[in-house]
C-alpha positions as CSV (number, residue, x, y, z in Angstrom):
1,M,104.4,100.8,91.2
2,R,105.8,103.0,88.4
3,I,102.4,103.5,86.9
4,P,100.1,105.6,89.1
5,V,97.1,103.6,90.3
6,P,94.4,105.7,88.4
7,W,96.4,104.9,85.2
8,V,96.3,101.1,86.0
9,F,92.5,101.4,86.0
10,I,92.5,103.5,82.8
11,L,94.9,101.2,80.9
12,A,93.0,98.1,81.9
13,Y,89.7,99.7,80.8
14,L,91.3,100.5,77.4
15,I,92.4,96.9,77.0
16,G,88.9,95.8,77.7
17,A,87.4,98.3,75.3
18,G,89.7,97.1,72.7
19,L,88.5,93.5,73.4
20,S,85.0,94.8,73.2
21,N,85.6,96.1,69.7
22,L,87.2,92.7,68.6
23,F,84.6,90.6,70.3
24,P,81.3,92.6,70.7
25,F,78.8,91.9,73.3
26,S,75.2,92.9,72.7
27,A,72.8,93.7,75.6
28,R,69.2,93.1,75.5
29,S,68.3,96.3,77.4
30,P,71.2,98.8,76.9
31,I,69.2,101.7,78.5
32,F,69.1,99.7,81.8
33,F,72.9,99.3,81.7
34,R,73.4,103.0,80.8
35,V,71.3,104.2,83.7
36,C,72.8,101.9,86.2
37,G,76.3,102.7,84.8
38,A,75.7,106.5,85.1
39,A,74.6,106.1,88.7
40,L,77.6,103.9,89.6
41,F,80.0,106.2,87.7
42,L,78.8,109.3,89.6
43,T,78.8,107.5,92.9
44,G,82.4,106.3,92.3
45,A,83.7,109.6,91.0
46,T,82.2,111.4,93.9
47,L,83.6,109.0,96.5
48,A,87.1,109.1,94.8
49,G,86.9,112.9,94.5
50,W,85.9,113.3,98.1
51,G,88.8,111.1,99.3
52,L,91.2,113.1,97.2
53,Y,89.7,116.4,98.5
54,V,90.2,115.3,102.1
55,F,93.8,114.2,101.4
56,H,94.6,117.6,99.9
57,K,92.9,119.4,102.7
58,A,95.1,117.4,105.1
59,H,98.2,118.4,103.1
60,T,99.2,114.7,102.8
61,T,100.4,112.6,99.8
62,T,98.3,110.5,97.5
63,V,101.3,108.7,96.2
64,P,101.6,105.1,97.4
65,G,104.7,104.6,99.5
66,K,105.5,108.2,100.1
67,T,105.5,109.6,103.6
68,S,102.1,110.9,104.8
69,T,101.8,113.9,107.1
70,Q,99.0,112.3,109.1
71,V,96.5,109.5,109.4
72,V,93.3,110.8,107.8
73,T,90.4,109.6,109.7
74,W,87.6,111.9,108.6
75,G,85.3,112.3,105.6
76,P,85.0,109.0,103.8
77,Y,88.0,107.7,105.8
78,R,85.6,107.2,108.7
79,F,83.9,104.4,106.9
80,I,86.5,102.9,104.6
81,R,90.3,103.0,104.4
82,N,90.5,103.2,100.7
83,P,87.7,105.4,99.3
84,M,89.7,106.5,96.3
85,Y,90.4,103.0,95.1
86,T,86.8,101.9,95.9
87,G,85.6,105.0,94.0
88,L,87.7,104.1,91.0
89,V,86.3,100.5,91.0
90,L,82.7,101.8,91.1
91,A,83.5,104.4,88.4
92,Y,85.1,101.7,86.2
93,I,82.0,99.4,86.5
94,G,79.8,102.5,85.8
95,E,81.8,103.3,82.7
96,A,81.3,99.7,81.5
97,G,77.7,100.1,82.0
98,L,77.5,103.5,80.4
99,L,79.2,102.2,77.3
100,V,77.6,98.8,77.6
101,Q,80.9,97.0,77.4
102,F,81.3,93.5,78.9
103,W,85.1,92.8,78.5
104,P,86.4,95.6,80.8
105,L,84.5,93.9,83.6
106,L,86.4,90.6,83.1
107,I,89.7,92.5,83.6
108,L,88.7,94.4,86.6
109,P,89.4,91.5,89.1
110,L,93.0,91.6,87.9
111,V,93.2,95.3,88.7
112,V,91.6,95.0,92.1
113,A,93.9,92.0,92.9
114,Y,96.9,94.2,92.0
115,V,95.7,97.1,94.1
116,N,94.8,94.8,97.0
117,R,97.8,92.7,97.0
118,V,100.6,95.0,95.8
119,V,99.7,98.7,96.2
120,I,97.7,98.7,99.5
121,P,100.3,96.6,101.5
122,V,103.0,99.1,100.6
123,E,100.8,101.9,101.7
124,E,99.8,100.2,104.9
125,A,103.4,99.2,105.7
126,R,104.5,102.8,105.3
127,L,101.7,104.1,107.5
128,K,102.4,101.5,110.2
129,E,106.1,102.4,110.1
130,D,105.3,106.2,110.2
131,F,102.4,106.3,112.7
132,G,102.6,103.0,114.7
133,S,99.8,102.4,117.0
134,E,97.7,105.3,115.8
135,Y,97.5,103.7,112.4
136,E,96.9,100.2,113.9
137,Q,94.0,101.5,116.0
138,Y,92.5,103.1,112.9
139,R,93.1,100.0,110.8
140,A,91.3,97.9,113.4
141,K,88.3,100.1,113.4
142,V,87.8,100.8,109.7
143,R,87.5,98.2,106.9
144,R,89.8,98.2,103.8
145,W,87.0,98.0,101.3
146,L,83.2,98.4,101.6
């Protein structure tokens, strides 16, 4: 996990954008994709930003595997354990809609699989180690993804 998770999303999107330039995809109704994309992008950016704000307010880390100061259970964390990652996924999909690019969407499942199978388990193991039953109770009540 040497590359910060937001950069994984950015790099994957850039690869998809490059493929879009090499193998263009034309949409029948680009305005529809742009409007939906804008809505998803704003929703995702807001969700990710809200999660980040709550972490900063709690004075805890956003770096996977680093020691947290507390289990954050308010704000968007009442509903979802990973609002920043969920927000990044929504913003990524929204960006593809805004730019009417198909190829980045084909790469997104690889990014989500990486985050879900590599990054999040490291974070959860660290939280379980640091906070024990407090984290386990939170984990039992709140879903990982939407």
